[in-house]
C-alpha positions in Angstrom: -49.7 9.7 10.9 -48.7 9.2 15.1 -51.9 7.0 15.6 -50.8 5.0 12.3 -47.1 4.3 14.1 -48.8 3.6 17.7 -51.3 1.0 15.8 -48.0 -0.6 13.9 -45.9 -0.6 17.7 -49.4 -2.6 19.2 -49.2 -5.0 15.7 -45.6 -5.4 15.7 -46.2 -7.0 19.4 -48.8 -8.8 18.7 -47.7 -10.7 15.9 -44.5 -11.5 17.9 -44.6 -14.8 18.3 -41.4 -16.4 17.2 -41.3 -19.8 18.8 -38.2 -20.7 20.1 -36.0 -18.1 18.9 -38.9 -15.4 20.4 -36.0 -13.8 23.1 -33.5 -13.1 20.2 -36.3 -12.3 17.4 -38.5 -10.2 19.7 -35.7 -7.4 20.3 -34.9 -7.1 16.8 -37.9 -6.4 15.4 -38.7 -4.1 18.1 -35.6 -1.9 17.6 -36.0 -2.2 13.9 -39.7 -0.8 13.7 -38.7 2.5 16.9 -35.7 3.7 14.7 -37.4 3.1 11.5 -41.4 5.0 13.0 -39.2 7.6 15.2 -36.7 8.2 11.9 -38.1 6.5 8.6 -41.7 7.4 9.2 -42.6 10.4 10.7 -39.7 12.4 9.6 -40.6 11.1 6.1 -44.2 11.3 6.0 -43.7 15.0 7.1 -41.1 15.8 4.3 -43.5 14.1 1.6 -46.6 16.1 3.2 -44.2 19.3 2.7 -43.3 18.5 -1.2 -47.2 17.0 -2.4 -47.6 20.9 -0.7 -45.4 22.6 -2.5 -46.3 20.5 -5.9 -49.8 21.5 -5.4 -48.8 25.3 -5.4 -46.1 25.6 -7.9 -49.1 23.8 -9.9 -51.6 26.2 -8.8 -49.1 29.2 -9.8 -48.1 27.5 -12.8 -51.4 26.6 -14.2 -53.3 23.2 -14.3 -52.6 22.3 -17.7 -51.5 18.7 -18.8 -47.6 19.9 -19.1 -47.7 22.2 -16.4 -48.7 19.3 -14.1 -46.6 16.5 -15.7 -43.7 18.8 -15.8 -44.0 19.3 -12.0 -44.7 15.6 -11.4 -41.6 15.3 -13.2 -39.4 17.7 -11.1 -41.1 16.9 -7.4 -41.3 13.0 -7.8 -37.8 12.6 -7.2 -37.6 14.6 -3.8 -41.4 12.4 -3.1 -39.8 8.5 -3.4 -36.7 9.5 -1.2 -38.7 10.4 1.9 -41.1 7.7 1.0 -41.3 4.9 4.1 -41.6 1.8 2.1 -38.9 2.3 -0.2 -36.8 3.3 2.3 -36.4 -0.9 3.4 -36.7 -2.1 0.4 -33.9 -3.0 -2.3 -33.7 -1.0 -5.2 -32.0 -3.8 -7.5 -35.0 -6.2 -6.3 -36.6 -7.3 -9.9 -39.8 -6.0 -8.7 -38.8 -2.2 -7.0 -39.6 -0.7 -10.0 -43.6 -2.1 -9.6 -43.0 -1.1 -6.3 -41.7 2.4 -7.6 -44.4 3.0 -10.1 -47.1 2.4 -7.5 -45.4 5.5 -5.5 -45.7 7.5 -8.0 -48.9 6.7 -9.1 -50.0 7.6 -4.9 -47.8 10.8 -5.4 -50.1 11.8 -8.2 -53.3 10.7 -6.6 -52.1 12.8 -3.9 -51.6 15.8 -5.6 -55.0 15.8 -7.6 -56.6 15.8 -4.1 -54.0 18.7 -2.5 -55.1 20.3 -5.7 -58.7 20.4 -5.1 -57.5 21.1 -1.2 -55.9 24.3 -1.9 -58.1 25.9 -4.2 -61.0 25.6 -2.1 -61.6 29.9 -0.7 -64.5 29.3 1.6 -63.5 29.5 4.7 -63.4 26.4 6.6 -62.8 25.5 10.3 -61.1 22.4 10.1 -60.8 18.8 8.0 -63.8 17.7 8.2 -65.4 21.4 6.8 -62.1 21.0 4.6 -63.4 17.5 2.9 -66.5 19.3 2.5 -65.7 21.9 0.8 -63.5 19.5 -1.4 -65.6 16.9 -2.4 -69.5 18.2 -2.2 -71.1 14.4 -2.0 -70.2 11.7 -0.1 -69.9 9.4 -3.4 -66.5 11.4 -4.7 -64.8 11.6 -1.2 -65.7 7.5 -1.0 -64.0 7.6 -4.9 -61.2 9.0 -3.8 -61.1 7.2 -0.2 -60.9 4.2 -2.8 -58.3 5.2 -5.2 -56.0 6.1 -2.4 -56.7 2.2 -0.4 -56.8 0.6 -4.0 -52.9 2.4 -4.4 -52.3 1.4 -0.8 -53.5 -2.3 -1.3 -51.0 -2.4 -4.3 -47.9 -1.6 -2.7 -48.7 -4.3 0.3 -49.2 -7.4 -2.5 -46.2 -6.2 -4.1 -44.4 -7.0 -0.9 -47.0 -9.7 0.1 -45.7 -11.7 -3.2 -42.0 -11.4 -2.8 -41.1 -10.3 1.1 -37.2 -10.4 -0.2 -37.5 -7.3 -1.3 -37.6 -5.9 2.3 -33.7 -4.9 2.6 -34.1 -6.1 6.5 -32.1 -8.5 8.6 -34.7 -10.5 10.4 -38.6 -9.9 11.0 -39.6 -9.7 7.4 -43.2 -12.3 8.0 -43.6 -10.6 11.0 -43.2 -7.0 9.6 -45.6 -7.7 6.5 -48.1 -9.3 9.0 -48.9 -6.5 10.4 -48.8 -3.8 7.9 -51.9 -6.0 6.3 -53.7 -5.6 9.7 -52.3 -2.4 10.3 -54.1 -1.6 6.7 -57.4 -3.3 7.3 -58.3 -1.3 10.9 -56.9 1.9 8.8 -59.1 1.4 6.1 -62.1 1.2 8.3 -61.3 3.6 9.8 -60.6 5.9 6.7 -64.5 4.3 5.8 -66.1 5.2 9.1 -64.8 9.3 9.0 -66.3 10.0 5.5 -69.6 8.1 7.5 -69.2 10.7 9.9 -68.7 13.8 7.5 -71.0 13.2 5.4 -74.1 12.7 8.2 
């Protein structure tokens, strides 16, 4: 999370070329990003992790039937959405908001499935790499799970790219979207490399 936020700040800087209005727009966009990163993204991400872990524990304690899974999703998703970093800067009245909301729900469901897999591990693991190898026995399984999550993230970005008016920002929408896209591409490659390193 911390590395992603640093990357976002760096990309905002590299994308900030707004011509003659540079001296006006640059500080506004930077100030918005810094506020968003500190108050919404960081806190929101940590809160979403807590919500997903708690939901995963509920799932383990209450059985993993389809009925229990669906009930836990319905109970916990509104809280997950409340702390969603993208939803926090989008207009809920926008025509595409439901698409973004549904994509966020699919993301939560995917996270919950993975968290359940992690929480079911009974082996003694020392770090995240060992946990991943214990949860996903082969590189192919781990890669498949990663690709699912990357596809959901890509879907969310595409919804915003197709109609930037969904963002409830006063200025700098194009800069934010370009940085979002570049950040996703960089992070995607880092995740793929991490899987290669984990399953040597």
